[in-house]
C-alpha positions as CSV (number, residue, x, y, z in Angstrom):
1,M,59.5,22.9,22.1
2,D,55.8,22.4,21.5
3,D,54.8,18.9,22.6
4,S,51.3,19.2,21.3
5,S,50.4,17.2,18.3
6,P,47.9,18.2,15.7
7,S,44.4,16.8,16.4
8,T,42.7,14.8,13.8
9,N,39.1,15.7,13.1
10,S,37.1,12.6,12.2
11,T,33.6,12.8,11.0
12,S,31.1,9.9,11.1
13,P,28.6,9.5,8.3
14,L,25.1,10.8,9.0
15,P,22.6,8.0,9.9
16,S,20.3,7.0,7.2
17,P,16.7,8.4,7.6
18,L,15.5,4.8,7.5
19,E,17.7,4.0,10.5
20,N,16.1,6.7,12.6
21,N,12.6,6.2,11.1
22,P,12.2,2.5,10.3
23,L,9.2,1.5,8.2
24,S,6.1,0.5,10.1
25,G,4.9,-3.1,9.9
26,L,2.0,-1.9,7.8
27,H,4.3,0.0,5.4
28,Q,6.5,-3.1,5.0
29,F,3.5,-5.2,4.5
30,S,2.2,-2.9,1.7
31,L,5.6,-2.9,0.0
32,A,5.7,-6.7,0.1
33,N,2.2,-7.0,-1.6
34,K,2.1,-4.9,-4.7
35,L,-1.0,-4.4,-6.8
36,P,-0.9,-6.9,-9.6
37,K,-0.7,-5.5,-13.1
38,D,-3.9,-7.3,-14.2
39,A,-5.9,-6.0,-11.3
40,P,-8.7,-3.7,-12.5
41,H,-8.6,-1.5,-9.4
42,P,-6.9,1.8,-8.4
43,P,-3.9,1.7,-6.0
44,H,-5.9,3.4,-3.2
45,A,-8.4,0.6,-3.2
46,H,-5.6,-2.0,-3.0
47,T,-3.9,-0.1,-0.1
48,L,-7.2,0.1,1.8
49,A,-7.7,-3.7,1.4
50,L,-4.1,-4.3,2.6
51,Q,-4.7,-2.2,5.7
52,I,-7.7,-4.2,6.6
53,A,-5.9,-7.5,5.9
54,H,-3.1,-6.4,8.2
55,N,-5.6,-5.6,10.9
56,L,-7.3,-9.0,10.5
57,R,-4.0,-10.8,10.9
58,F,-2.3,-9.0,13.7
59,Q,-5.3,-7.6,15.7
60,H,-7.8,-10.4,15.3
61,G,-5.7,-13.5,14.6
62,W,-7.1,-14.4,11.2
63,T,-5.2,-17.0,9.1
64,D,-4.9,-18.0,5.4
65,I,-5.8,-14.4,4.3
66,R,-6.1,-13.9,0.6
67,L,-6.8,-11.0,-1.7
68,H,-9.3,-11.3,-4.6
69,Y,-9.1,-9.0,-7.6
70,H,-11.5,-10.8,-9.9
71,S,-15.0,-12.3,-9.5
72,S,-15.4,-15.8,-8.2
73,R,-16.1,-18.6,-10.7
74,Q,-19.5,-19.0,-9.2
75,A,-20.4,-15.3,-9.3
76,T,-22.8,-13.7,-11.6
77,A,-21.0,-10.4,-12.2
78,P,-18.0,-10.0,-14.5
79,S,-15.6,-8.3,-12.1
80,L,-15.2,-7.2,-8.5
81,P,-16.1,-3.6,-7.8
82,R,-13.0,-3.4,-5.5
83,P,-10.4,-5.9,-4.1
84,V,-12.0,-8.2,-1.6
85,I,-10.4,-10.2,1.3
86,S,-11.1,-13.7,2.3
87,G,-9.7,-15.5,5.4
88,I,-10.4,-17.8,8.3
89,P,-11.2,-16.2,11.7
90,P,-10.0,-17.8,14.9
91,Q,-13.7,-18.5,15.9
92,R,-16.9,-18.9,14.0
93,L,-18.4,-15.4,13.3
94,Y,-22.0,-16.4,12.5
95,M,-24.2,-19.4,13.0
96,H,-27.7,-19.6,11.5
97,P,-30.4,-20.2,14.2
98,D,-31.5,-23.4,12.6
99,E,-27.9,-24.7,12.7
100,Q,-27.8,-23.8,16.4
101,I,-30.8,-26.0,17.0
102,D,-29.3,-28.8,14.9
103,V,-26.0,-28.7,16.8
104,L,-27.7,-28.8,20.2
105,Q,-29.9,-31.7,19.1
106,R,-26.8,-33.7,18.1
107,Q,-25.3,-32.9,21.5
108,R,-28.4,-34.2,23.3
109,E,-28.4,-37.4,21.2
110,K,-24.9,-38.1,22.3
111,G,-25.8,-37.5,25.9
112,K,-23.7,-34.3,26.1
113,A,-24.5,-31.0,27.6
114,G,-23.3,-27.5,26.7
115,W,-22.1,-25.9,23.5
116,P,-19.5,-27.8,21.5
117,D,-16.4,-26.3,19.9
118,V,-17.4,-25.2,16.4
119,S,-14.7,-24.6,13.8
120,P,-14.6,-21.3,11.9
121,E,-15.6,-20.8,8.3
122,R,-13.8,-18.8,5.6
123,E,-15.3,-15.4,5.3
124,W,-15.6,-12.6,2.7
125,V,-14.3,-9.2,4.0
126,V,-15.0,-5.9,2.1
127,A,-12.8,-3.0,3.0
128,S,-14.4,0.5,3.2
129,Q,-13.8,3.9,4.6
130,L,-16.2,5.7,7.0
131,Q,-16.8,8.5,4.6
132,E,-18.2,6.1,2.0
133,S,-21.9,6.1,1.3
134,W,-23.3,2.6,0.8
135,T,-26.5,1.9,-1.0
136,L,-28.6,-1.2,-1.7
137,R,-27.4,-1.0,-5.3
138,R,-23.8,-1.0,-4.3
139,F,-24.3,-3.9,-1.9
140,A,-26.1,-5.8,-4.6
141,E,-23.3,-5.3,-7.0
142,M,-20.8,-6.6,-4.5
143,F,-22.9,-9.7,-3.6
144,D,-23.4,-10.5,-7.3
145,A,-19.6,-10.5,-7.8
146,L,-19.0,-12.9,-4.9
147,S,-19.7,-16.6,-4.6
148,T,-21.6,-17.8,-1.5
149,V,-18.5,-19.2,0.1
150,P,-14.9,-18.1,-0.8
151,E,-13.1,-21.0,-2.5
152,E,-9.8,-22.0,-0.9
153,K,-7.5,-21.5,-3.9
154,E,-9.0,-18.4,-5.4
155,G,-7.4,-15.1,-5.0
156,G,-3.8,-14.4,-4.1
157,A,-2.1,-15.3,-0.8
158,L,-0.6,-12.3,1.0
159,F,2.9,-12.2,2.3
160,F,3.1,-11.5,6.1
161,A,6.7,-11.1,7.1
162,N,7.7,-12.4,10.6
163,S,4.3,-14.1,10.8
164,S,3.4,-17.8,11.3
165,D,1.6,-17.5,7.9
166,V,4.9,-17.5,6.1
167,N,7.5,-20.2,5.7
168,G,11.2,-19.4,5.5
169,N,11.1,-19.4,1.7
170,G,8.3,-16.8,1.7
171,T,5.5,-19.1,0.7
172,T,2.3,-19.0,2.7
173,S,1.1,-21.8,4.9
174,R,-2.0,-22.2,7.1
175,S,-1.9,-22.0,10.8
176,A,-3.5,-24.7,12.9
177,S,-7.1,-24.0,13.7
178,P,-8.5,-24.2,17.3
179,R,-9.1,-27.7,18.7
180,S,-12.6,-28.9,18.5
181,N,-14.6,-32.2,18.3
182,P,-14.7,-34.5,15.2
183,D,-18.4,-34.7,14.8
184,G,-18.8,-32.2,12.0
185,L,-17.9,-29.4,14.3
186,G,-14.2,-29.0,13.9
187,V,-11.1,-31.1,14.4
188,V,-9.3,-32.9,17.3
189,N,-5.8,-34.3,17.1
190,G,-5.6,-33.7,13.3
191,A,-8.9,-35.6,12.5
192,S,-10.9,-34.4,9.5
193,A,-14.2,-32.6,10.1
194,R,-17.5,-33.4,8.5
195,N,-20.0,-31.5,6.4
196,G,-18.3,-28.4,5.4
197,E,-16.2,-27.5,8.4
198,S,-12.5,-26.9,8.3
199,K,-10.1,-29.8,8.9
200,A,-6.5,-30.2,9.8
201,V,-3.8,-32.3,8.2
202,N,-0.5,-32.6,10.0
203,G,-1.5,-29.7,12.2
204,Q,-2.3,-27.4,9.2
205,A,-5.8,-26.0,8.8
206,T,-7.5,-26.5,5.4
207,A,-11.0,-26.0,4.2
208,A,-13.4,-28.8,3.5
209,K,-16.7,-28.7,1.6
210,P,-18.9,-25.8,2.5
211,N,-21.3,-26.2,5.4
212,R,-24.9,-26.9,4.1
213,W,-26.2,-24.3,6.5
214,R,-23.9,-21.8,4.7
215,T,-24.7,-22.7,1.1
216,G,-28.4,-22.8,1.7
217,Q,-28.7,-19.3,3.1
218,P,-28.2,-15.8,1.7
219,K,-24.7,-14.7,1.0
220,R,-22.9,-12.8,3.7
221,L,-19.8,-10.6,4.0
222,L,-18.0,-8.7,6.7
223,L,-18.0,-5.0,6.0
224,A,-14.7,-3.5,7.5
225,T,-15.1,0.2,8.0
226,L,-11.9,2.2,8.6
227,D,-12.0,5.5,10.4
228,D,-9.5,8.3,10.1
229,D,-7.8,7.3,13.4
230,S,-7.1,3.8,12.0
231,T,-10.0,2.3,14.0
232,V,-11.7,-0.6,12.2
233,V,-15.3,-1.7,12.9
234,Y,-16.7,-4.9,11.4
235,Y,-20.3,-5.5,10.4
236,I,-21.9,-8.7,9.2
237,V,-24.0,-8.0,6.1
238,H,-26.4,-10.5,4.5
239,D,-27.8,-10.4,1.0
240,G,-31.4,-10.5,1.9
241,L,-33.5,-11.4,5.0
242,V,-32.3,-13.9,7.5
243,K,-33.8,-15.4,10.6
244,P,-33.0,-13.5,13.8
245,R,-30.2,-14.9,15.8
246,Q,-31.0,-16.6,19.2
247,N,-29.0,-15.3,22.1
């Protein structure tokens, strides 16, 4: 008598390709931020801008990042040559030399020494690739399409999954800005700032009126240059001559 019983061959379903190869954070970010139907730009320009926006958020800690497809209300050109990013860096990127003198003078008047904490300003960021050839004409077209300072509610807020920039319902919120002093140079304990600096309300960073040193000077933007190996280099570009910075 044969006591052996027939064996049952069970087969398990093959794993999904997505299970073995999950989408990268950048790919998920791109899928969550589609090119709007009314945007006058090709998809590759939108994808490039998203890659730079992702780098700003997760490599450099920028907050309140928005993508602009149309010219600012204060611009002189009818449309943007390409999608443009705006956002708030964790620290001030540029300070005019005359503003440096003004800040130090106010410090001395208050009997304080050293450099105070200065709140960051919202910046324009233009995404480009290393192979592109920029000319004065192309820069002029870009500056004509931008206002001096990015307005807070212009453009579209980007969705950053698993980021402090997004609430549970998927709507964007602003992260708290670095602590700084209340004398027009930032915020402390939720106090409002003076003369164009960012302010905080209930721990959330917002933008106040533009700094007079910003609006009275040539426009500026941050040119983000992407290399083939995904390295990004940032350059500050001004629309015209500016006084040399003091180190």
